[in-house]
Every structure is written in structure tokens, then in C-alpha cells.
VOPALO-524448 format. One record per residue (C-alpha): residue number from 1; residue in one letter; z, y, x. Coordinates in nm, 2 decimals, always signed. Layout:
BEGIN
nr_rest_zz_yy_xx
NUM_a_Z_Y_X
...
# end
This chain:
BEGIN
nr_rest_zz_yy_xx
1_m_-16.93_-5.33_+4.45
2_d_-16.66_-5.64_+4.43
3_a_-16.26_-5.63_+4.31
4_h_-16.16_-5.49_+4.68
5_g_-16.46_-5.28_+4.78
6_w_-16.55_-5.28_+5.18
7_l_-16.12_-5.27_+5.20
8_a_-16.16_-5.62_+5.24
9_g_-16.04_-5.76_+5.57
10_t_-16.01_-5.43_+5.70
11_v_-15.73_-5.24_+5.92
12_g_-15.60_-4.91_+5.83
13_y_-15.46_-4.58_+5.98
14_e_-15.30_-4.32_+5.90
15_i_-15.34_-3.94_+6.04
16_y_-15.14_-3.69_+6.03
17_v_-15.40_-3.39_+6.10
18_r_-15.16_-3.13_+6.19
19_s_-14.97_-3.33_+6.45
20_f_-15.25_-3.59_+6.59
21_a_-15.46_-3.36_+6.83
22_d_-15.51_-3.02_+6.90
23_t_-15.84_-2.88_+7.06
24_t_-15.78_-2.49_+7.00
25_g_-15.49_-2.43_+7.14
26_d_-15.29_-2.30_+6.82
27_g_-15.06_-2.60_+6.86
28_v_-15.18_-2.74_+6.53
29_g_-15.39_-3.06_+6.50
30_d_-15.74_-2.98_+6.39
31_l_-16.07_-3.24_+6.30
32_e_-16.24_-3.22_+6.61
33_g_-15.93_-3.34_+6.76
34_v_-15.95_-3.62_+6.53
35_r_-16.32_-3.67_+6.62
36_r_-16.23_-3.67_+7.00
37_r_-15.99_-3.97_+6.94
38_l_-16.25_-4.17_+6.72
39_p_-16.30_-4.40_+6.99
40_y_-15.98_-4.46_+7.09
41_l_-15.90_-4.56_+6.69
42_a_-16.17_-4.81_+6.71
43_d_-16.10_-4.95_+7.06
44_l_-15.75_-5.03_+6.94
45_g_-15.95_-5.18_+6.60
46_i_-15.87_-4.98_+6.29
47_d_-16.17_-5.02_+6.08
48_v_-16.05_-4.73_+5.83
49_v_-15.91_-4.38_+5.93
50_w_-15.71_-4.21_+5.64
51_l_-15.69_-3.83_+5.67
52_t_-15.39_-3.63_+5.53
53_p_-15.50_-3.31_+5.38
54_f_-15.72_-3.04_+5.54
55_y_-15.82_-2.86_+5.25
56_p_-15.73_-2.48_+5.23
57_s_-15.42_-2.44_+5.15
58_p_-15.08_-2.18_+5.17
59_q_-14.93_-2.46_+5.37
60_a_-14.61_-2.49_+5.14
61_d_-14.62_-2.82_+5.18
62_h_-14.83_-2.87_+5.46
63_g_-15.12_-2.92_+5.25
64_y_-15.04_-3.13_+4.95
65_d_-15.08_-2.76_+4.81
66_v_-15.42_-2.75_+4.76
67_a_-15.61_-2.39_+4.70
68_d_-15.97_-2.53_+4.74
69_y_-16.06_-2.88_+4.70
70_l_-16.43_-2.84_+4.84
71_d_-16.36_-2.69_+5.17
72_v_-16.18_-2.70_+5.52
73_d_-15.88_-2.46_+5.59
74_p_-16.01_-2.26_+5.91
75_v_-15.65_-2.39_+6.09
76_y_-15.81_-2.72_+6.09
77_g_-16.17_-2.61_+6.14
78_d_-16.51_-2.62_+5.89
79_l_-16.72_-2.83_+5.68
80_a_-16.95_-2.88_+5.93
81_g_-16.67_-3.02_+6.18
82_f_-16.58_-3.27_+5.93
83_e_-16.95_-3.36_+5.90
84_r_-16.97_-3.40_+6.29
85_l_-16.64_-3.61_+6.26
86_l_-16.79_-3.87_+5.96
87_g_-17.13_-3.88_+6.18
88_d_-16.90_-4.03_+6.47
89_a_-16.68_-4.21_+6.29
90_h_-16.97_-4.43_+6.12
91_d_-17.15_-4.46_+6.45
92_l_-16.84_-4.64_+6.57
93_g_-16.81_-4.83_+6.23
94_l_-16.51_-4.65_+6.12
95_k_-16.45_-4.54_+5.74
96_v_-16.29_-4.25_+5.66
97_l_-16.04_-4.19_+5.33
98_i_-15.98_-3.83_+5.25
99_d_-15.66_-3.71_+5.06
100_l_-15.69_-3.65_+4.67
101_v_-15.43_-3.46_+4.53
102_p_-15.50_-3.44_+4.16
103_n_-15.12_-3.43_+4.04
104_h_-15.09_-3.09_+4.13
105_t_-15.27_-2.79_+4.30
106_s_-15.11_-2.45_+4.49
107_d_-15.02_-2.16_+4.28
108_q_-15.26_-2.02_+4.50
109_h_-15.54_-2.21_+4.34
110_p_-15.77_-1.99_+4.14
111_w_-15.76_-2.23_+3.81
112_f_-15.38_-2.14_+3.86
113_i_-15.39_-1.75_+3.95
114_d_-15.63_-1.71_+3.58
115_a_-15.41_-1.96_+3.40
116_r_-15.06_-1.76_+3.49
117_s_-15.25_-1.41_+3.38
118_s_-15.24_-1.52_+3.00
119_p_-15.19_-1.74_+2.76
120_d_-15.55_-1.68_+2.61
121_a_-15.70_-1.79_+3.01
122_e_-15.97_-1.98_+3.05
123_h_-15.79_-2.21_+3.28
124_r_-15.43_-2.21_+3.09
125_d_-15.47_-2.53_+2.99
126_f_-15.57_-2.70_+3.31
127_y_-15.16_-2.70_+3.35
128_v_-14.85_-2.78_+3.19
129_w_-14.71_-2.51_+3.02
130_q_-14.40_-2.55_+2.76
131_p_-14.16_-2.32_+2.58
132_p_-13.76_-2.28_+2.65
133_a_-13.54_-2.51_+2.48
134_a_-13.33_-2.36_+2.25
135_d_-13.07_-2.22_+2.46
136_g_-13.35_-2.06_+2.68
137_g_-13.36_-2.29_+2.95
138_p_-13.60_-2.56_+3.08
139_p_-13.80_-2.77_+2.83
140_n_-13.59_-3.07_+2.91
141_n_-13.40_-3.24_+3.17
142_w_-13.69_-3.33_+3.43
143_v_-13.59_-3.30_+3.79
144_s_-13.81_-3.19_+4.13
145_h_-13.88_-3.47_+4.39
146_f_-13.77_-3.16_+4.63
147_g_-13.47_-3.06_+4.41
148_g_-13.39_-2.85_+4.16
149_p_-13.55_-2.89_+3.76
150_a_-13.91_-3.00_+3.74
151_w_-14.02_-2.66_+3.56
152_t_-14.03_-2.26_+3.65
153_y_-14.02_-1.96_+3.41
154_d_-14.32_-1.76_+3.39
155_d_-14.20_-1.39_+3.30
156_a_-14.51_-1.30_+3.17
157_s_-14.57_-1.53_+2.93
158_g_-14.23_-1.66_+2.80
159_e_-14.32_-2.00_+2.92
160_y_-14.24_-2.26_+3.14
161_y_-14.51_-2.44_+3.35
162_m_-14.41_-2.82_+3.52
163_h_-14.41_-2.92_+3.88
164_l_-14.32_-3.23_+3.96
165_f_-14.27_-3.08_+4.35
166_l_-14.23_-2.74_+4.49
167_p_-14.25_-2.45_+4.24
168_e_-14.57_-2.36_+4.50
169_q_-14.72_-2.68_+4.35
170_p_-14.80_-2.64_+3.97
171_d_-14.82_-3.00_+3.74
172_l_-15.24_-3.06_+3.61
173_n_-15.25_-3.10_+3.26
174_w_-15.43_-3.48_+3.28
175_a_-15.49_-3.41_+2.85
176_e_-15.73_-3.15_+2.91
177_p_-16.08_-3.29_+2.98
178_r_-16.19_-3.02_+3.16
179_v_-15.96_-3.12_+3.45
180_h_-16.13_-3.46_+3.41
181_a_-16.46_-3.34_+3.48
182_a_-16.36_-3.06_+3.73
183_f_-16.19_-3.44_+3.95
184_e_-16.51_-3.61_+3.87
185_r_-16.75_-3.31_+4.05
186_i_-16.48_-3.29_+4.33
187_l_-16.53_-3.64_+4.39
188_a_-16.86_-3.70_+4.33
189_t_-16.90_-3.41_+4.64
190_w_-16.71_-3.57_+4.90
191_f_-16.90_-3.89_+4.85
192_e_-17.22_-3.75_+4.86
193_r_-17.10_-3.61_+5.21
194_g_-17.01_-3.90_+5.31
195_a_-16.65_-3.98_+5.28
196_g_-16.60_-4.39_+5.25
197_g_-16.32_-4.31_+4.93
198_v_-16.02_-4.12_+4.87
199_r_-15.62_-4.19_+4.91
200_i_-15.49_-4.09_+4.61
201_d_-15.17_-3.86_+4.60
202_v_-14.87_-3.98_+4.40
203_a_-15.09_-4.20_+4.14
204_h_-14.83_-4.30_+3.90
205_s_-14.77_-3.94_+3.84
206_l_-15.07_-3.75_+3.64
207_v_-14.96_-3.78_+3.32
208_e_-14.65_-3.72_+3.07
209_d_-14.51_-3.83_+2.78
210_e_-14.66_-3.65_+2.44
211_r_-14.33_-3.50_+2.34
212_f_-14.19_-3.41_+2.70
213_r_-13.83_-3.62_+2.61
214_d_-13.57_-3.65_+2.82
215_n_-13.52_-3.88_+3.09
216_p_-13.21_-4.11_+3.09
217_m_-12.94_-4.09_+3.35
218_l_-12.84_-4.37_+3.52
219_a_-12.52_-4.21_+3.64
220_e_-12.34_-3.84_+3.59
221_p_-12.20_-3.62_+3.70
222_v_-12.45_-3.55_+3.99
223_p_-12.23_-3.48_+4.33
224_d_-12.28_-3.12_+4.42
225_e_-12.39_-3.26_+4.78
226_a_-12.64_-3.49_+4.66
227_t_-13.01_-3.47_+4.81
228_p_-13.30_-3.46_+4.64
229_g_-13.37_-3.80_+4.65
230_e_-13.07_-3.88_+4.53
231_i_-13.06_-3.65_+4.21
232_f_-13.40_-3.78_+4.13
233_d_-13.28_-4.11_+4.16
234_r_-13.00_-4.05_+3.91
235_f_-13.26_-4.04_+3.65
236_t_-13.48_-4.31_+3.53
237_h_-13.79_-4.16_+3.48
238_v_-13.97_-4.33_+3.15
239_h_-14.13_-4.03_+3.06
240_d_-14.27_-3.83_+3.35
241_l_-14.40_-4.10_+3.57
242_d_-14.63_-4.38_+3.52
243_q_-14.76_-4.30_+3.17
244_p_-14.99_-4.50_+2.95
245_g_-15.30_-4.32_+3.00
246_v_-15.26_-4.25_+3.36
247_v_-15.51_-4.63_+3.50
248_d_-15.76_-4.50_+3.23
249_i_-15.85_-4.20_+3.49
250_y_-15.87_-4.45_+3.74
251_r_-16.12_-4.68_+3.53
252_d_-16.35_-4.34_+3.49
253_w_-16.34_-4.27_+3.89
254_r_-16.40_-4.64_+3.96
255_r_-16.74_-4.64_+3.82
256_l_-16.80_-4.31_+4.01
257_a_-16.73_-4.49_+4.30
258_d_-16.89_-4.82_+4.26
259_r_-17.19_-4.61_+4.25
260_e_-17.17_-4.44_+4.59
261_g_-16.99_-4.73_+4.76
262_a_-16.65_-4.58_+4.79
263_v_-16.35_-4.69_+4.75
264_l_-15.98_-4.58_+4.55
265_l_-15.69_-4.67_+4.71
266_g_-15.37_-4.52_+4.53
267_e_-15.04_-4.38_+4.64
268_v_-14.88_-4.59_+4.34
269_y_-14.47_-4.50_+4.39
270_l_-14.34_-4.76_+4.19
271_l_-14.13_-5.04_+4.35
272_d_-14.17_-5.29_+4.08
273_a_-14.44_-5.55_+4.14
274_s_-14.57_-5.60_+3.79
275_k_-14.56_-5.20_+3.73
276_l_-14.81_-5.19_+4.04
277_a_-15.05_-5.47_+3.96
278_r_-15.16_-5.26_+3.62
279_y_-15.32_-5.00_+3.88
280_l_-15.53_-5.28_+4.00
281_d_-15.71_-5.45_+3.76
282_d_-16.03_-5.51_+3.83
283_d_-16.17_-5.23_+3.68
284_a_-15.94_-4.94_+3.83
285_l_-15.83_-4.89_+4.17
286_h_-15.93_-5.09_+4.45
287_a_-15.62_-5.10_+4.62
288_a_-15.25_-4.96_+4.66
289_f_-15.00_-4.91_+4.90
290_c_-14.70_-5.14_+4.83
291_f_-14.43_-4.90_+4.94
292_e_-14.19_-5.24_+4.92
293_a_-14.29_-5.30_+5.28
294_l_-14.15_-4.93_+5.39
295_k_-13.81_-4.99_+5.21
296_v_-13.74_-5.37_+5.32
297_e_-13.43_-5.41_+5.58
298_w_-13.45_-5.59_+5.87
299_d_-13.30_-5.92_+5.65
300_a_-13.52_-6.23_+5.62
301_d_-13.39_-6.29_+5.27
302_a_-13.49_-5.95_+5.17
303_i_-13.79_-5.97_+5.31
304_r_-13.93_-6.27_+5.15
305_k_-13.74_-6.17_+4.83
306_r_-13.84_-5.81_+4.79
307_l_-14.26_-5.88_+4.92
308_r_-14.33_-6.21_+4.71
309_p_-14.37_-6.10_+4.42
310_y_-14.59_-5.81_+4.54
311_v_-14.85_-6.09_+4.73
312_d_-14.79_-6.31_+4.40
313_l_-14.94_-6.08_+4.15
314_s_-15.20_-5.84_+4.37
315_g_-15.26_-6.05_+4.66
316_d_-15.58_-5.88_+4.90
317_r_-15.54_-5.54_+4.66
318_l_-15.30_-5.41_+4.85
319_a_-15.27_-5.18_+5.16
320_w_-14.90_-5.26_+5.36
321_p_-14.81_-4.94_+5.53
322_l_-14.62_-5.02_+5.89
323_s_-14.50_-4.64_+5.84
324_s_-14.58_-4.33_+5.67
325_h_-14.54_-3.92_+5.73
326_d_-14.31_-3.98_+5.40
327_d_-14.08_-4.21_+5.49
328_p_-13.90_-4.31_+5.87
329_r_-14.07_-4.54_+6.13
330_a_-14.08_-4.86_+6.16
331_a_-13.92_-4.88_+6.48
332_t_-13.64_-4.64_+6.37
333_r_-13.58_-4.85_+6.03
334_f_-13.46_-5.15_+6.21
335_g_-13.25_-5.02_+6.45
336_g_-13.45_-4.78_+6.69
337_g_-13.46_-4.75_+7.06
338_e_-13.61_-5.09_+7.23
339_a_-13.50_-5.33_+6.99
340_g_-13.63_-5.14_+6.70
341_a_-13.95_-5.11_+6.88
342_r_-14.00_-5.47_+6.91
343_r_-13.88_-5.55_+6.58
344_s_-14.15_-5.36_+6.42
345_l_-14.47_-5.50_+6.61
346_a_-14.32_-5.80_+6.52
347_y_-14.25_-5.70_+6.14
348_l_-14.63_-5.57_+6.17
349_t_-14.74_-5.92_+6.29
350_l_-14.59_-6.03_+5.96
351_l_-14.79_-5.78_+5.80
352_c_-15.12_-5.89_+5.98
353_g_-15.09_-6.22_+5.82
354_l_-15.00_-6.10_+5.42
355_p_-15.37_-6.09_+5.22
356_g_-15.47_-5.71_+5.18
357_t_-15.49_-5.45_+5.43
358_p_-15.24_-5.34_+5.69
359_f_-15.18_-4.98_+5.77
360_l_-15.07_-4.80_+6.06
361_f_-14.97_-4.44_+6.10
362_q_-15.01_-4.27_+6.39
363_g_-14.77_-4.34_+6.72
364_d_-14.69_-4.69_+6.51
365_e_-14.86_-4.89_+6.79
366_l_-14.70_-4.68_+7.08
367_g_-14.36_-4.83_+6.92
368_l_-14.25_-4.46_+6.86
369_e_-13.93_-4.41_+6.66
370_d_-13.87_-4.10_+6.46
371_g_-13.83_-3.78_+6.68
372_e_-13.53_-3.61_+6.77
373_l_-13.54_-3.27_+6.62
374_p_-13.31_-2.93_+6.75
375_d_-13.03_-2.89_+6.48
376_d_-13.22_-2.53_+6.38
377_v_-13.57_-2.72_+6.32
378_a_-13.68_-2.71_+5.93
379_e_-14.07_-2.72_+5.87
380_d_-14.05_-2.95_+5.57
381_p_-14.02_-2.78_+5.27
382_i_-13.69_-3.02_+5.19
383_a_-13.60_-2.91_+5.55
384_r_-13.61_-2.53_+5.46
385_r_-13.48_-2.55_+5.08
386_y_-13.16_-2.78_+5.21
387_p_-13.03_-2.66_+5.55
388_g_-12.90_-2.86_+5.80
389_t_-13.14_-3.18_+5.70
390_h_-13.46_-3.24_+5.88
391_g_-13.65_-3.39_+5.53
392_r_-13.95_-3.55_+5.66
393_d_-13.99_-3.36_+6.01
394_p_-13.87_-3.63_+6.23
395_q_-14.17_-3.90_+6.17
396_r_-14.44_-3.61_+6.15
397_t_-14.39_-3.45_+6.54
398_p_-14.71_-3.47_+6.75
399_m_-14.86_-3.75_+6.87
400_p_-14.78_-3.77_+7.27
401_w_-15.11_-3.87_+7.42
402_r_-15.08_-3.84_+7.83
403_p_-14.77_-3.70_+8.02
404_g_-14.72_-3.34_+8.07
405_e_-14.67_-3.03_+7.88
406_h_-14.62_-3.11_+7.56
407_l_-14.76_-3.47_+7.60
408_g_-15.09_-3.34_+7.58
409_f_-15.12_-3.32_+7.22
410_t_-15.18_-2.91_+7.27
411_t_-15.22_-2.63_+7.55
412_g_-15.03_-2.41_+7.32
413_r_-14.70_-2.41_+7.13
414_p_-14.67_-2.70_+6.89
415_w_-14.63_-2.61_+6.55
416_l_-14.33_-2.92_+6.57
417_a_-14.13_-3.01_+6.81
418_l_-14.23_-3.35_+6.98
419_g_-13.90_-3.51_+6.97
420_a_-13.66_-3.47_+7.28
421_n_-13.65_-3.89_+7.30
422_h_-14.06_-3.93_+7.31
423_t_-14.15_-3.90_+7.64
424_a_-14.42_-4.01_+7.93
425_e_-14.36_-4.38_+7.90
426_h_-14.43_-4.36_+7.54
427_t_-14.78_-4.18_+7.59
428_v_-15.13_-4.36_+7.51
429_e_-15.18_-4.30_+7.90
430_a_-14.90_-4.47_+8.01
431_q_-14.91_-4.76_+7.82
432_l_-15.30_-4.85_+7.84
433_g_-15.39_-5.12_+8.04
434_d_-15.06_-5.26_+8.09
435_p_-15.04_-5.63_+7.89
436_g_-14.70_-5.59_+7.78
437_s_-14.70_-5.24_+7.62
438_h_-14.64_-5.21_+7.28
439_l_-14.95_-5.04_+7.29
440_e_-15.17_-5.32_+7.39
441_r_-14.99_-5.62_+7.25
442_t_-15.11_-5.40_+6.92
443_r_-15.46_-5.40_+7.03
444_r_-15.43_-5.81_+7.09
445_l_-15.29_-5.85_+6.73
446_l_-15.55_-5.66_+6.57
447_a_-15.83_-5.85_+6.79
448_v_-15.71_-6.19_+6.67
449_r_-15.67_-6.12_+6.31
450_r_-15.99_-6.03_+6.35
451_t_-16.12_-6.39_+6.46
452_l_-15.92_-6.59_+6.19
453_p_-16.08_-6.57_+5.85
454_a_-15.79_-6.69_+5.67
455_l_-15.64_-6.38_+5.75
456_t_-15.85_-6.17_+5.61
457_d_-16.12_-6.37_+5.34
458_g_-15.84_-6.37_+5.05
459_s_-15.69_-6.71_+5.16
460_p_-15.40_-6.82_+4.96
461_t_-15.08_-6.73_+5.07
462_e_-14.79_-7.00_+5.08
463_w_-14.46_-6.90_+5.15
464_v_-14.35_-7.16_+5.37
465_v_-13.98_-7.15_+5.43
466_d_-13.74_-7.03_+5.10
467_e_-13.42_-6.94_+5.32
468_g_-13.27_-6.86_+5.70
469_p_-13.36_-6.62_+5.95
470_v_-13.76_-6.73_+5.99
471_v_-14.03_-6.58_+5.74
472_v_-14.33_-6.81_+5.74
473_i_-14.62_-6.77_+5.57
474_e_-14.95_-7.00_+5.59
475_r_-15.26_-6.87_+5.50
476_g_-15.49_-7.14_+5.34
477_g_-15.36_-7.43_+5.54
478_e_-15.51_-7.27_+5.87
479_v_-15.29_-7.02_+5.98
480_l_-14.95_-6.98_+5.98
481_v_-14.78_-6.63_+6.06
482_a_-14.37_-6.67_+6.15
483_l_-14.14_-6.44_+6.18
484_h_-13.81_-6.46_+6.33
485_v_-13.58_-6.18_+6.20
486_g_-13.25_-6.35_+6.37
487_d_-12.91_-6.41_+6.24
488_g_-12.73_-6.39_+6.61
489_q_-12.76_-6.75_+6.69
490_g_-13.08_-6.71_+6.94
491_p_-13.43_-6.89_+6.95
492_a_-13.54_-7.06_+6.64
493_g_-13.77_-7.34_+6.67
494_l_-14.08_-7.45_+6.41
495_v_-14.21_-7.80_+6.46
496_l_-14.62_-7.76_+6.39
497_p_-14.88_-7.99_+6.31
498_e_-15.02_-8.16_+6.63
499_d_-15.30_-7.93_+6.82
500_s_-15.21_-7.62_+6.69
501_r_-15.25_-7.32_+6.87
502_l_-15.04_-6.97_+6.98
503_a_-15.28_-6.75_+6.89
504_y_-15.07_-6.41_+6.91
505_a_-14.72_-6.37_+6.99
506_s_-14.54_-6.06_+6.95
507_d_-14.32_-6.10_+7.31
508_d_-14.41_-6.31_+7.60
509_s_-14.09_-6.50_+7.53
510_v_-14.25_-6.69_+7.26
511_t_-14.38_-7.03_+7.33
512_l_-14.57_-7.33_+7.11
513_i_-14.50_-7.65_+7.38
514_d_-14.52_-8.01_+7.26
515_d_-14.61_-7.88_+6.89
516_e_-14.28_-7.73_+6.89
517_l_-14.30_-7.32_+6.80
518_v_-14.00_-7.13_+6.97
519_l_-13.93_-6.76_+6.84
520_p_-13.65_-6.61_+7.03
521_e_-13.51_-6.31_+6.73
522_d_-13.68_-6.03_+6.68
523_t_-14.03_-6.19_+6.77
524_a_-14.33_-6.32_+6.54
525_a_-14.63_-6.51_+6.64
526_i_-14.92_-6.63_+6.49
527_v_-15.05_-6.98_+6.47
528_e_-15.38_-7.15_+6.43
529_l_-15.32_-7.50_+6.27
530_d_-15.55_-7.81_+6.36
531_a_-15.74_-7.61_+6.67
532_a_-15.81_-7.87_+6.89
533_d_-16.16_-7.69_+6.99
534_g_-15.99_-7.34_+6.99
535_p_-15.95_-7.12_+7.29
536_p_-15.64_-7.09_+7.49
537_d_-15.31_-6.98_+7.37
538_d_-15.23_-6.61_+7.38
539_a_-15.41_-6.43_+7.66
540_p_-15.48_-6.15_+7.88
541_l_-15.75_-5.97_+7.83
542_d_-16.09_-6.14_+7.90
543_e_-16.38_-5.91_+7.98
544_e_-16.49_-5.75_+7.65
545_e_-16.15_-5.63_+7.55
546_r_-16.15_-5.51_+7.94
547_r_-16.47_-5.30_+7.82
548_l_-16.29_-5.17_+7.52
549_l_-16.03_-5.09_+7.77
550_d_-16.23_-4.89_+7.96
551_a_-16.38_-4.71_+7.71
552_a_-16.07_-4.59_+7.55
553_r_-15.94_-4.44_+7.88
554_e_-16.25_-4.30_+7.91
555_a_-16.24_-4.11_+7.59
556_d_-15.85_-4.05_+7.64
557_r_-16.01_-3.82_+7.93
# end
């Protein structure tokens, strides 16, 4: 398998399983709900489905606290149901990535239950233990992503165990060879079952400084009202994240994955292009998410400055998330309401033009913004630990499928409110077949991308404009992608070569007349250069697209 694996040229879609589709009436999404909606995803133009954790779990962090890496939590179904899902996915030409959590387990995992039973326990060294500091406190100043120290004292042994997340999520010790062997068996099992690969949770966090030195502080004191994220960011994480040796773990996994035709996609949350590139050596991860795409503001100069270094260093080894279950949705980040939705589609157009794999989060295709929740809703562990905040709940609200009770997500009581701002008009059923809807514009975008080889074959990327409100890239001299972020001055014009063709526009107000592309603010376009013999400009659905649309409607019923 080549450096990219089978990811090259694909479009990905993240499913937060709890919130996608419930078939049992218990208010929690399940694997059968995913299976029944696979035709909708295939017709949308998706190639890769990433499923968030569905393993047995106490659900302290909604599945990212794993108690058994080889089974399915009954709330989501069972292994037979997962196998049916895989079979249907493969019949539709879809690949399925499962979410692997190698940094930590649940404190209810048999390994940890044994490890804390005695300092001499068989699995003691599966986890990171340290003696107290001289004053009896934590071994160092490391902090948790979820607030507080990254250490919890174990009364029975008089030692601290490490957890970069919740105390219920003890960190594994990757200096222990048996941990390596255990995860190679886990990977092999899921690959044999038919998984197309794994998305690796916090892939940069597995290895720690051997001497457990303090992290330098950037600023102090920390304000009493600081959020967990603000506290975490007060430190330079030179000893607890992105340590030497972590990429070697993926080199071992890569050999196993390549033998099975599977791919490794890393959640490498490093906002540094050169550091991220290290994980994408040809014998390491096949691809990694570029999280700068989730952080950049709605500003043309910022988009160019912050995304270009990643493209230059890692090219089509990148996955470009539009939104995720951990971050505010694109429509919210870019202003909310109709303007936010319009901008999110324009931004997705740019991401579809960059080398690599664009990734949608469920509901992005509908233009959803974060759900507006009652003040007393607190399901996310961050929200539960810090009253008055919603944590990540707003982006995790259930998927709206059709008008009616609970917008078609469940016949029971949803585990999380749907959001007061998510209404019938935002549902899949309401948008299907409406050429001007966010859903149908997204469908056309993904279809157009598939027809233009320069967007999917690794063709070189040139950043055409260095300043101003329009971001312009050219791929292989064949395709141009332009995003007008806007500066309050109205439409922008670009003079293009003769015989250029408007292949896609994020809004009907975009025009290409007499070789001049006119982009109103908050719109984007894909233009095929030198397309004298090409099809007509961005057009209504053709017969094949109508057939796919009818199939999607039938699946939704």
C-alpha cells in the first residue's frame, strides 16, 4: 500500500454514534441506526465513515473511557450488528473507520482494576504510576485537559496514577512492551473483522518524558475563573505531549495496517505544521487531521497564513475537518444563522479544493450550527465538572432527520436535547430535493470534486493570491478554487483564462461571464480551466443525480 493508503481522493464523514440515529427508542443512537442511514451517506457522496467509540464503557466520557476494546456496548448493539453494518457499508462502496483510544482506558477496564489491586499486580505496569512529590502532592505540575492535576492519589499503594483526561481515564504506559503487544492484537482483530482502519484518539499523547519534569508555565497566576482549556494552555507541553518515541509506535502499527489494507488516521492535535509532518513520514501514519482548519477565523489572510504551511509540508496526507464533536460547528464559528451556514459551505468548498481528505461532521451537510440548550443541560464531563458551562454538548446534539417529534432522531426521550434552534426546516427530509438547500449544494459539491481529477490525485497546489479578501488556489494548472471571505466592499471579480468553466458555485449569485468570475461575499466557486469541451456550467441535477436523490428519500423512509 502506498503512503496514503486507500484514503487518497476520498471524502470522510464523522458519526457521533450516540447522536446519529436511534432505533430502539431508548434515546441513544446505535449501530443499527447507522446501518439504516448508510444509503443516505453513500448518495451524499461520502466514501469514508468514522464511527466514534461504541465499545463497552461506563460512559464517563461517552465512550472514550473504554472498558473492553474488542466488544460492543449493549447500548449501541452487538458484534453481529456491527458486522451487518460493515457488510452493508462495503456493498455501498463505503469504508468504515473505528475510533481507537490508545492513550487511556476506563478505570473499569480489567487491566486497571487489576493494576490498582496491588503494586505487584500483573497489570500494574500497564499504567503510569509515580510516587508523591516531596510535599506529598502530585509528582509534577502536569494538568488534565478536563481541569485539575493530571494525577490522582491511590490510597492503597501510596502512589499517583496519571490521567491527561478524567480520573476515570487512567493513562496507559507505552514504555511497557506488553501494552504494545496488546494493542497490536486489538488492531489485528478489528482489521480481520473488516474495519477499513482506525482513527487514533489523541495520537500525540501516548509517550511521556522519562523523568516526568514539570512543564514550563507561560503565565501565572492562573485566574480562578479560568476554563480547563485556558488552564491547559497556560503551560508549554514539552514533557507530556508529542514526545520522542510516539511516532515509532505508529511505524509498528503501519506494518500491520499495510498487510491488512487498512489505514491509520491520527488525531494529532498539534497546531504546528512541522511537528504534525513528523507523524506523516512515509512509514508512519497514512494521514492526520489538520486541526488548524477548525481554529482559523473568517479572515482571508488568516486562512492563507495558517493553512498554507500544512499544505506545503504534508499535502494530500492531511484530513481537513469542517467541524467535529470536540469543537464548535463551522456555521457557529463563522457567525451563526444564515450567514454562518453560507460561510460554512463556502469554506467547505475551499477544503474540497485542498489536497487531502475533507471531513464533514454529521449535520454539516445541513448547515447546522451548535444547538441552543437549556441552562441546566450538562451531559459532557466538562459541563458536569464546571457548572454554568455546556462544554461540548452544543455540537453533539442529535441529528435532525425529519419534521415531527424529536426531529426523527428517536421515538423515546433523547439523551441530549436537540437544540431549540434546530427546527423542521433543518432536517434532512425538508432539504432533500430542494436545489437551493444546504444539503443539495453539498451533494453537488462532493459530486463535482469527484469529476475533477486534479482535486483528488495529488496535483500540486499553488496559492494564487497573496493578499486581499479572496483566497485562491490552483491545482495542477487545471482547476481553480476561490473563496471570497469579504471585506465589506461587495462582490470581487477574477479574470480567468478563456474557456474556463464554472464547475461549482456555493451560491446562485456567483457568475462566470466573459471569462470573469464574480464572487459575492461569503461565497466560493470551483472553476475548471481550459474546459472548452466540458459539460455546462454548474447545472441542476441530472438524471443520475435524480436517481440517487430518490434512493436517498427511500432510505430515509
